[in-house]
C-alpha positions, -999 to +999 in steps of 0.1 A: +170+008+544+201+012+560+223+038+565+249+027+540+222+025+511+210+059+517+225+084+485+236+113+492+234+141+465+279+156+468+280+197+458+313+193+441+338+165+432+365+167+459+396+164+429+383+205+420+397+219+460+426+200+458+430+222+423+419+248+435+449+246+470+471+234+441+462+265+416+461+288+449+501+273+458+513+279+426+522+243+425+517+226+387+495+197+389+477+175+358+441+167+361+440+130+343+403+126+346+374+140+364+383+123+400+423+123+400+451+150+398+487+147+405+513+169+405+551+169+417+561+181+448+601+196+457+617+178+489+646+184+504+661+148+499+639+140+459+611+149+440+575+135+457+551+128+427+521+131+446+481+116+433+448+127+450+417+102+437+382+106+445+368+074+456+326+072+449+321+039+467+344+044+500+338+081+497+369+091+504+400+108+483+427+094+485+469+104+481+492+085+469+529+099+475+557+079+458+591+088+452+622+074+428+633+044+443+628+012+421+635-015+445+658-044+433+646-082+444+677-084+466+658-061+486+620-062+483+626-085+516+647-058+536+622-029+528+592-052+538+607-051+573+616-019+569+579-009+558+566-025+595+590-005+614+585+029+597+544+024+597+545+015+634+560+049+634+537+069+613+508+078+630+482+086+599+486+068+568+508+043+554+534+035+535+536+004+515+553-012+483+536-008+445+551-044+432+535-028+400+566+002+395+586-013+424+583+018+442+577+029+474+547+046+482+528+070+511+494+062+511+463+082+528+422+088+527+404+119+542+370+102+550+342+121+534+312+100+544+273+114+544+284+145+517+310+164+537+331+183+515+366+187+522+382+228+528+414+241+515+425+235+552+422+201+556+435+198+520+465+216+528+469+188+559+469+158+541+491+172+520+513+182+540+518+154+565+520+131+537+552+153+522+568+150+562+563+115+567+583+108+530+609+137+541+612+117+570+619+076+559+630+087+525+668+085+539+656+048+553+647+032+524+674+051+505+698+033+531+686+001+531+678-004+488+711+012+483+735+013+507+725-026+519+714-017+555+693-036+578+657-019+584+663-014+622+704+001+609+680+021+584+655+030+611+683+044+641+703+061+615+668+083+606+658+087+644+688+097+661+688+127+668+711+151+679+719+169+710+739+202+725+758+227+711+785+240+694 
């Protein structure tokens, strides 16, 4: 028997922890199934649609965070170029284009192999790091999709730091 064939019995569904954290923070959520929960989180630039899914076969808690930027066909290639620039800057998780809806999503997973249980701090960090990444690069996606900017210029615009005093 290999390690991958060992059956580990889980004490609880990891999505239950997400529900607990959401309820503790007074976040509005919808439990669409045993292994999935969705919520909308208000950001500085837009509202983010966040879903957590328990993927039993991988023992991973998957987070997907989408924002409302519908990508016109004419801008898809430039958005993909922007993704390569942005993903080179992101430490955990990655941005992707969800072609079914033509929107940008941020994806990240928490590996819970061997029956590990998530705690509320892990869940909060998973969500906050995803929201931080989305907030950091949302405007770059806006610049490329709606302003017609090239990916490199959009990245330079959002990474520009003001230094000095008034």
